[in-house]
C-alpha positions as CSV (number, residue, x, y, z in Angstrom):
1,M,0.0,0.0,0.0
2,A,2.9,2.4,0.7
3,E,4.0,2.0,-2.9
4,L,0.6,3.0,-4.1
5,F,0.7,6.2,-2.0
6,A,4.2,6.9,-3.3
7,F,3.0,6.5,-6.9
8,L,0.1,8.8,-6.3
9,A,2.4,11.5,-4.8
10,E,5.0,11.1,-7.6
11,H,2.3,11.7,-10.2
12,G,0.6,14.6,-8.3
13,I,-2.7,12.7,-7.8
14,P,-4.5,14.1,-4.7
15,Y,-6.9,12.1,-2.6
16,E,-8.9,12.2,0.6
17,R,-8.5,9.1,2.8
18,V,-10.7,7.5,5.4
19,D,-9.8,4.3,7.3
20,H,-12.5,1.8,8.4
21,P,-13.1,-1.8,9.4
22,P,-12.7,-4.3,6.5
23,V,-15.7,-4.2,4.1
24,F,-16.6,-6.9,1.6
25,T,-20.1,-5.8,0.4
26,I,-21.9,-2.6,-0.6
27,E,-24.0,-2.9,2.5
28,E,-20.9,-3.0,4.7
29,V,-19.5,0.0,2.9
30,E,-22.7,2.0,3.5
31,R,-22.7,1.1,7.2
32,L,-18.9,1.3,8.0
33,V,-17.2,3.8,5.7
34,P,-17.3,7.4,6.9
35,P,-18.7,9.9,4.4
36,L,-16.5,11.0,1.5
37,V,-16.9,13.4,-1.4
38,G,-17.6,11.6,-4.6
39,A,-19.4,8.6,-6.1
40,A,-19.4,5.3,-4.3
41,T,-18.4,2.6,-6.8
42,K,-18.9,-1.1,-7.4
43,N,-15.9,-2.7,-9.2
44,L,-16.5,-5.9,-11.0
45,F,-13.4,-8.0,-12.0
46,L,-14.6,-10.2,-14.9
47,R,-13.2,-12.6,-17.4
48,D,-14.5,-13.7,-20.8
49,K,-15.8,-17.2,-21.6
50,K,-12.4,-18.4,-22.8
51,G,-10.5,-16.8,-19.9
52,T,-8.3,-14.9,-22.3
53,R,-9.5,-11.4,-21.4
54,Q,-9.9,-9.7,-18.1
55,A,-11.9,-6.6,-17.3
56,L,-12.5,-4.2,-14.5
57,V,-16.0,-2.7,-14.9
58,V,-16.9,0.3,-12.7
59,V,-20.5,1.3,-11.9
60,A,-22.3,3.2,-9.2
61,S,-22.5,1.2,-6.0
62,N,-26.3,1.0,-6.1
63,K,-26.6,-0.1,-9.8
64,P,-27.5,-3.8,-10.3
65,V,-25.6,-5.1,-13.3
66,D,-26.9,-7.9,-15.6
67,L,-23.7,-9.7,-16.6
68,R,-25.3,-11.3,-19.7
69,A,-26.4,-7.8,-21.0
70,L,-22.9,-6.4,-20.2
71,A,-21.5,-8.5,-23.0
72,A,-22.9,-6.1,-25.6
73,S,-21.2,-3.1,-24.0
74,T,-17.8,-4.7,-23.4
75,G,-17.5,-7.2,-26.3
76,F,-16.8,-9.9,-23.7
77,E,-18.4,-13.2,-24.6
78,R,-20.3,-14.5,-21.6
79,P,-18.6,-12.5,-18.9
80,S,-18.3,-14.0,-15.5
81,F,-16.4,-13.1,-12.3
82,G,-12.7,-13.8,-12.2
83,S,-11.4,-16.1,-9.6
84,A,-9.5,-15.0,-6.5
85,D,-6.3,-16.5,-8.0
86,R,-6.8,-14.6,-11.3
87,L,-7.5,-11.4,-9.4
88,K,-4.2,-11.9,-7.4
89,R,-2.2,-12.7,-10.6
90,C,-3.6,-9.8,-12.6
91,L,-4.1,-7.0,-10.1
92,G,-2.1,-8.2,-7.0
93,I,-5.1,-7.9,-4.6
94,E,-7.5,-10.0,-2.6
95,P,-11.3,-10.2,-3.1
96,G,-13.0,-7.2,-1.4
97,S,-10.2,-4.8,-2.4
98,V,-11.1,-4.5,-6.1
99,S,-10.7,-0.9,-7.3
100,L,-9.3,1.2,-10.2
101,L,-6.2,1.9,-8.1
102,A,-5.2,-1.8,-8.4
103,L,-4.3,-1.1,-12.0
104,V,-1.0,0.1,-10.6
105,N,-0.1,-3.6,-10.2
106,D,-1.0,-4.4,-13.9
107,A,2.2,-3.4,-15.6
108,A,1.4,-5.9,-18.4
109,Q,-1.9,-4.1,-19.0
110,R,-3.8,-7.4,-19.1
111,V,-6.9,-5.8,-17.6
112,E,-9.3,-3.8,-19.8
113,V,-11.1,-1.0,-18.1
114,F,-14.8,-0.1,-18.6
115,I,-16.5,2.7,-16.8
116,D,-20.2,3.2,-16.8
117,R,-21.0,6.5,-18.6
118,D,-23.6,7.3,-16.0
119,I,-21.0,7.4,-13.1
120,W,-18.2,9.2,-15.1
121,T,-20.2,12.5,-14.6
122,A,-19.2,12.5,-10.9
123,D,-16.4,14.9,-9.8
124,A,-14.7,12.2,-7.6
125,F,-14.8,8.4,-7.1
126,H,-14.3,6.2,-4.1
127,C,-11.5,3.7,-4.5
128,H,-9.9,1.2,-2.2
129,P,-6.1,1.7,-1.9
130,L,-5.4,-2.1,-2.6
131,V,-6.9,-3.0,0.8
132,N,-10.5,-3.0,2.0
133,T,-9.7,-1.2,5.3
134,A,-9.5,2.3,3.7
135,T,-11.2,4.2,1.0
136,L,-9.9,7.1,-1.0
137,S,-11.8,9.8,-2.8
138,V,-10.0,10.6,-6.1
139,T,-11.1,13.3,-8.5
140,R,-12.0,12.4,-12.1
141,E,-8.9,14.4,-13.2
142,G,-6.8,12.5,-10.7
143,L,-8.0,9.2,-12.2
144,E,-7.3,10.4,-15.7
145,R,-3.7,11.2,-14.6
146,F,-3.5,7.8,-12.9
147,F,-4.6,6.0,-16.1
148,A,-2.0,7.9,-18.1
149,A,0.7,7.1,-15.5
150,T,-0.1,3.4,-15.5
151,G,-0.5,3.2,-19.3
152,H,-4.1,2.1,-19.1
153,T,-6.9,3.4,-21.3
154,F,-10.5,3.1,-20.4
155,R,-13.8,3.0,-22.3
156,L,-16.9,4.7,-21.3
157,V,-19.8,2.3,-21.8
158,D,-23.5,2.2,-21.2
159,V,-23.8,-0.5,-18.6
160,P,-27.4,-1.8,-18.9
161,P,-29.4,-1.9,-15.7
162,A,-30.3,-5.4,-14.5
163,T,-33.5,-6.9,-15.7
164,G,-32.8,-10.5,-15.0
165,G,-30.1,-13.1,-15.7
166,A,-26.8,-13.2,-13.8
167,L,-26.8,-10.2,-11.5
168,A,-23.9,-8.4,-9.8
């Protein structure tokens, strides 16, 4: 985690930080994380049917996502959740800590990034700093600087709201 904070400082990416007990669900976040400026997010680490592509999909924390319908927005054939092992190999983190900031560990740029167009209008976003015992508020401009510094690009997509199927 110290390396992430050094990376943010080196690239002039400001943030606001709050520490809290470990959180694993949106319900726990709502109950245990002190208020922060910005949009609370839900981060889905997904893989395609063949397991050859990985994605990080970011939506508002309160938006139910239909994984089957997400295929049309991302081009992923039959997306499903990536395993804990795949998450560790690709982003260097444990389940419960998934966030855009984990891309700092993806030097090979194996993870594609998709952000729901609806949430990208926010001025700032909540992100775990590689652990689920703290949350940072990072501005949209700060995230754009972060993506440039890590060499990642992102696509804004229209994530369809859940109407049935495999929900996240």
